[in-house]
N, C-alpha and C positions, 0 to 999 in steps of 0.2 A: 504494500500500500504506500502510496506517496503521501507527502504532507497534506496535499490538497484533498486527496481521497479521505484521509483520516478526518480532516476538518469537516468535510461534507457529511461523513457518517456521524460525527459528534453533533453537528448542527441538526441533523435529522432526528437523532435520539433526543435532543433537547426539546424539540417541538413535540414529539410523541410523548415524552415523559410528562409534559405539561397537560396532556389530555387523557392519559391512561388511568384506569382504575382497576381495582381487584376483580371486577366483574367483566373485564374485556374478553374479547374472543381469543386473544393470544395470552397464554399464561405468563406470569412474571418470570418464569424460568427461561422463556424464549428471549426476553429482553436481557436477562442476566448473561445468556450465552453471547448475545450481540456485544455486550460490554467486554466479555472475556476475550473475544477475538481482538479487540482493540489493544489489550494488554500485550499481545505478542508483536504488535507493530511498534516501530520506533517513533516515539512521540516527543514533542517539545514540552517544556514544563507547563506552558499555558494549557496545552491540550490535556496533560495529565491532571491538571487542576479541574478542568471541565469534566473529565471522566469521573473524578472523585466526587464531584457534586451530583453527577448522574447516579453513581453508586449509592450515595446517601439518600437520594430520592427513592430509588428502588428499595433500599433497606426500610425506609419509612412505609412504603406501600406494603411490603411483606409483613411488617409488624402490625399494620392495620388489618391485613388479611388474617393473620393469626389471632388477633384479638377478637375479630368478628366471628371467627369459627369457634372460638372458645366460649363465647357467650351463649347461654341457653336461648332457644327461640322465644320470641315474645308471643304471648297468648293474650287474647283479650276475652273478657267475659262480659257478655251483655245480658243484663237482667231485664226481663219484661215487666210491665206494670200490671 
């Protein structure tokens, strides 16, 4: 990957990470793999910092996903009059 290719990939992921949620079609593991590929590429320090921010965003989403799955389902009881 060239510097320009890496920059384009990071920019794309920054846009996507601003839009994804834990309920998206692509699992969070897919996005983790996309970040993992970047680690094997030679990056400038600014690019490494951007990837670190993306990893923090993904980590936050994973934590939200784990918290949501650990909570019991909400049930509502409606009483008639």
